[in-house]
N, C-alpha and C positions, 0 to 999 in steps of 0.2 A: 628510349624504346617505348613503343606504344603497347597498350595492354593486350591487344589481339596478337601482336608479335610475340609477346612474352608467353601468353597462353598456348600459342601454336608451337613455340620452340622449346619450352621447358620439357625436360625428360628426366627420368630416374637415372642418375649417373652412378655407376658402380666401379669406375676406374679413375683414380686420382694421381696427380703428381705428389711428390713429397712436400711441395711448397706450402708453408703455413698460411693460414688466413689470419690477418692481423685483427687485433682487438677492435679497432675503430670500425672496420668493415662489419664485423659481427654485431657491434652495437647499432650500426645503421640498419642492418637487416632486422634486428629485434625491434627497433623503432617502427619499421614498416609492418612487422607482424602485429604490433599493438594497435595498428590502425584498423584492424578487423572489427566487424560488428560483434557484439556479444549480447546474449539475452539479458534483458533489463539492465543493460550497461554494467554488468557485474565485473567484466574484465578479470576473470579468475586466473589468468595465465601467469606462470612464472617460467623462467628460462635458466637452465643449468648448462653451462658451456664446459665441455671436456676437451682439452687439447693434449692430454698426456697419453701417449701411445701405449704405455704399459697398463694404464687403467682401462683403456679401450680393449686391449687384448684380454685382460682378465674378465671384464664384463662380457665380452664376446664368448669366451670359453664357458662361463657360467650360464649365459643365456642359451647357448646350444644345449648344454646338459639339461637345463630346465625344460626346454621344448621336447627333448627326447624322453624325459621322465614323465611329462604330463600329457603328451599327445599320443593317441594310438598311432602306431607306425603306418597303418593302412590309411589313415586320414591325411597323411602328408603327401603332397605331390612328389613324384619321383625325383625331380631335381633338388628338392629340399632334403630328401633322405640322403642323397650322396653328399650334399653340402654339409649336412650336420654330422655325418660320419667322418668327414675329412678333417684330421687334426690341424691341417695347415689353413683351413678356411676360417677367415675372420669375418663375422657377420657385418662389421662396419666397413668392409672393403678397404681397410687401411686408409680411410679418409683422415685428413689431419685434424678434423674437429667433429664433435657430436654436439648438437644443440637439442636438449630435451625440453619439450614444452609440457608443463604439468599444470594442474589446477591446484591452487593453494587453499581454496575454500570449497565447501560442499555446495552443490547446486544441481538442479535438474538438467541443465544443458551444458555442463562443463566440458564434456567430450566434444560436443558440437562447437563450442566457443574456441576451444584449443585447436580443433581441426581447422577452423577458419583462420586462426592466427598462423597455423602451419602452412596453409596454402599461400597466404600473403608472404611468409618468410621464403618459401621456395620460389615464388615468382620474382621476388626482389633479388634473390641470389642469382637467378638466371639473368636478370636485367643487368647485373654488374659483372657478368662473365664467369660466375661460379656454378658449380654443379651441386646437386643435393639429391637425397633419396630418403624417404620415410622407411625406416627399418622395422617392419612389423615383427620380425623374428625376435627382436629384443623387448617388445612391449610387455609380454606376460611376465618375464623375469623382472623387469624394472618396476613392476607393480607390486612385487613381493617385498617383504621386510628386508630380505637379504639384498635384493636389487636396489632398494632405496638406500640401504646402508653403504653399498658399494660406491654410491655417488654422494653420500652425505646429505641425502634429502630428509627433511622432516617427515615423521610418520604420517601426518595428516595430508601430505601432498599426494595427488593422484597423477602419476605419469601418464601422458596421453600420446605424445608424438616424438619419438626419437628420430631426429633428422641428422644425417651426416652431411658434411659440407666440405668443399674443397675445390681446387683447380682441376677441371676435367683433363684427363690424359688425352682424350680425343672427343670430338663432337659425337654425341649419341645419335644413333640413327632414328629417323622418324618411325613412329609406330602407327600402323593402320588403325583407324577407328571404325567400330561397328556402326551401322546405321541405327539411329535411335528408334525405339518404339514410342510413338507419341499418340496419346489419346486425348481428344478434345471433348470436353463436356460443356455443353452450352445450356 
């Protein structure tokens, strides 16, 4: 698959089959993620792979509670409010795997470096027929001491990109793109 096709076709997937993603495939996607550029070649990223459904259910429940406890309710979009109030809603959409990209060292550009690795990871997943989605609702909780402990992360790691991964139940519909605002400065 060429790069333009991957960029045009990749979507946030929120419905997955129960089929597991094998370790070898996840390792190949991580290898692709690590090809991302990083500031001064620090390569601060680490990868935590979670394929245990009960761990994902527990982290989902705790992440929802964290968002509700720390975010003013009027600051949340309406669809998030109903989702967070629904006890049956699992923020990881019952995907068979979560890959959390974290920074293991302190650095001024760790978030950007890990985000670049995340983009590579998601494009590579699409190229091999898998779906992925960055789960922003879990980020705040995973950055807490409790969130790190839930996944056995060292205290000094800084979680950046929680990405779910799995076999899509169906092809995600194209999303219209807004026209960019471009300013040329000569």
